[in-house]
C-alpha positions in Angstrom: 81.0 103.7 88.6 79.0 104.8 85.2 79.0 108.2 84.2 81.4 109.5 87.4 84.8 111.3 86.2 85.8 112.0 89.8 88.7 109.9 91.1 88.3 107.4 93.9 91.3 107.8 96.6 93.7 104.6 96.6 92.5 102.1 99.3 94.5 101.5 102.0 96.4 98.5 102.3 95.0 97.7 105.8 91.4 98.0 104.0 92.9 95.9 101.0 93.4 93.3 103.8 89.9 93.7 105.8 88.2 93.3 102.5 90.1 90.4 101.3 89.7 88.2 104.5 86.2 89.4 104.7 85.1 88.0 101.5 86.9 84.7 102.0 84.6 84.6 105.3 81.4 85.4 103.0 82.0 83.5 100.4 83.0 80.4 103.2 86.5 80.0 102.4 87.2 80.5 105.7 85.3 79.2 108.5 84.0 79.6 112.3 86.6 78.9 114.5 89.3 79.0 112.4 92.4 81.0 112.9 93.9 83.1 111.1 97.4 85.0 111.9 98.4 88.5 110.6 102.0 87.0 109.3 100.1 84.9 106.9 98.3 87.3 105.7 100.8 89.8 105.0 103.0 87.0 102.7 99.5 86.1 101.0 98.8 89.9 100.0 102.7 90.9 99.9 102.5 93.7 102.6 103.8 94.2 105.7 102.5 92.8 109.2 101.4 96.4 109.9 98.6 96.8 107.8 97.6 93.3 108.3 96.8 93.5 111.7 94.7 97.0 111.4 93.2 95.0 108.7 92.0 92.0 111.1 91.3 94.7 113.9 89.0 96.0 111.6 86.9 93.0 111.2 87.0 92.5 114.5 84.8 95.6 115.0 82.8 94.4 112.2 81.9 91.6 113.8 83.6 88.9 111.7 86.6 87.9 113.6 86.9 87.9 117.4 90.5 87.9 119.2 91.9 85.2 121.1 93.8 85.3 124.2 97.8 84.1 123.2 95.9 82.3 120.0 94.9 85.7 117.5 92.3 85.9 115.3 89.5 83.8 115.2 86.4 83.7 112.9 83.3 84.2 114.5 80.5 82.3 113.1 78.1 84.0 110.3 74.9 82.2 110.3 72.3 81.4 107.3 69.7 83.2 109.2 72.4 86.1 109.7 72.7 86.7 106.0 69.2 86.4 105.4 68.5 88.8 107.7 71.1 91.0 106.2 69.9 90.8 102.8 66.0 91.5 103.9 67.6 94.6 105.2 69.3 95.5 102.2 66.3 94.3 100.1 64.4 97.3 101.8 66.9 99.7 101.3 67.6 98.6 97.4 63.7 98.5 96.9 63.4 101.6 98.4 66.3 103.4 96.1 65.1 101.7 93.0 61.0 103.3 93.4 63.2 106.6 93.6 65.0 106.2 91.0 61.6 105.0 89.0 60.6 108.8 89.0 63.4 110.4 87.8 65.2 107.9 85.0 64.7 109.2 81.6 65.0 107.2 78.6 68.7 107.7 78.0 69.2 106.2 81.5 67.6 103.1 80.9 69.1 102.7 77.8 72.4 102.9 79.6 71.2 100.3 81.8 70.5 98.2 79.0 73.5 98.0 77.7 75.6 97.4 81.0 73.5 94.4 81.2 74.1 93.4 77.8 77.6 93.4 78.8 77.1 91.3 82.5 74.8 88.5 80.6 78.1 88.4 77.9 80.3 88.4 80.5 78.1 85.7 82.5 78.3 83.5 79.3 82.0 83.4 79.1 82.5 82.8 82.8 84.5 86.1 82.9 83.1 86.6 86.9 85.4 89.6 87.4 84.0 91.6 84.6 80.4 90.6 85.7 80.8 91.4 89.2 82.1 95.0 88.2 79.3 95.3 85.7 76.6 94.0 88.6 78.4 96.7 90.9 77.7 99.0 88.4 74.0 98.3 87.3 72.9 99.2 91.2 75.3 102.1 91.5 73.3 103.7 88.8 70.0 103.1 89.7 70.8 103.9 93.5 72.9 107.1 92.8 69.3 108.0 90.8 67.7 107.8 93.7 69.3 111.0 95.3 68.8 109.5 98.6 73.0 110.0 99.8 72.3 108.4 103.5 70.0 105.5 102.5 72.9 104.4 99.9 75.4 104.8 103.1 72.7 102.6 104.8 72.9 100.1 102.1 76.8 100.4 101.4 77.2 99.2 105.1 75.3 95.5 104.1 77.6 95.5 100.8 80.1 93.9 103.0 78.2 90.2 103.2 78.5 90.2 98.9 81.2 88.3 98.4 82.6 90.7 95.2 86.7 89.1 94.3 84.4 85.4 95.1 81.9 85.9 92.7 81.5 82.4 91.0 82.2 80.4 94.7 78.6 81.0 95.2 76.3 78.7 92.9 73.5 80.5 90.9 74.8 84.0 91.9 76.0 84.7 88.9 72.9 83.9 86.9 71.2 85.8 89.2 72.7 88.9 88.6 72.4 88.1 84.7 69.1 87.2 84.6 67.1 89.6 87.8 68.2 92.9 86.1 65.9 92.2 82.9 62.5 92.8 85.2 64.2 95.8 86.9 64.9 97.4 83.5 61.6 96.5 82.3 59.4 98.8 85.3 62.7 101.8 85.4 61.6 102.2 81.8 57.9 102.3 82.5 58.2 104.3 85.7 56.1 102.2 87.7 57.6 102.6 91.0 56.2 99.7 92.9 56.9 97.2 90.4 60.2 98.0 90.2 60.8 97.8 94.1 59.5 94.6 94.2 61.4 93.6 91.4 64.9 94.9 93.1 63.8 93.1 96.3 63.1 90.2 94.9 66.7 90.0 93.3 68.6 91.2 96.2 66.7 88.3 98.4 67.2 85.6 96.2 71.1 86.8 96.2 70.7 86.3 99.9 68.9 83.3 99.5 71.9 81.2 97.6 74.5 83.1 100.0 72.8 81.7 103.0 72.6 78.3 101.4 76.1 78.2 100.1 77.6 79.1 103.6 74.7 76.3 104.6 76.4 73.5 102.9 80.0 74.6 103.2 79.5 74.5 107.5 77.8 70.5 106.6 80.6 69.6 105.1 83.2 71.2 107.1 
């Protein structure tokens, strides 16, 4: 996160496995009914079978996988309606956090958001999706952190598992939405207009959810 000098703890191998497989599911690269073997995941990521299995068990508790007797882990259904519901919830939380940030934000912080956005748009033009995803995360994290609402920030973090980060470019229109929707949010934060900032963030998040839901629906139709 921008301006945060704290070091993050290294990601556990099981968490890395869970994050990788979760993103494959959310981005539509793994479909409902497909089976996943811990050994295959371990080989793909270069880890041992134990953290691979632990990561898949974590996804079972999150509802992304189920365990079929004598067959192993199976991807559970993640419908377009599920995605829309999750992003509606995220839009409510993100909108409220942004409204709270609007009352506290300084011109210097708005300038920092614009710097991040400039870099994000350059990355989008260059189709550097890894950089764009990182900058998109910085943009949202800076706004949400400014709100000061720790518990609400924790709640919205629980919904972010449904945002494809590593496979950002797999969802048609998603990179462009992150590059374009942010300008309206910045504009309303600069004028400290809490309600307009809330509405702009909520529209942005719901737009992202719609794009992902449509992407999953298309994948299901061709699977």
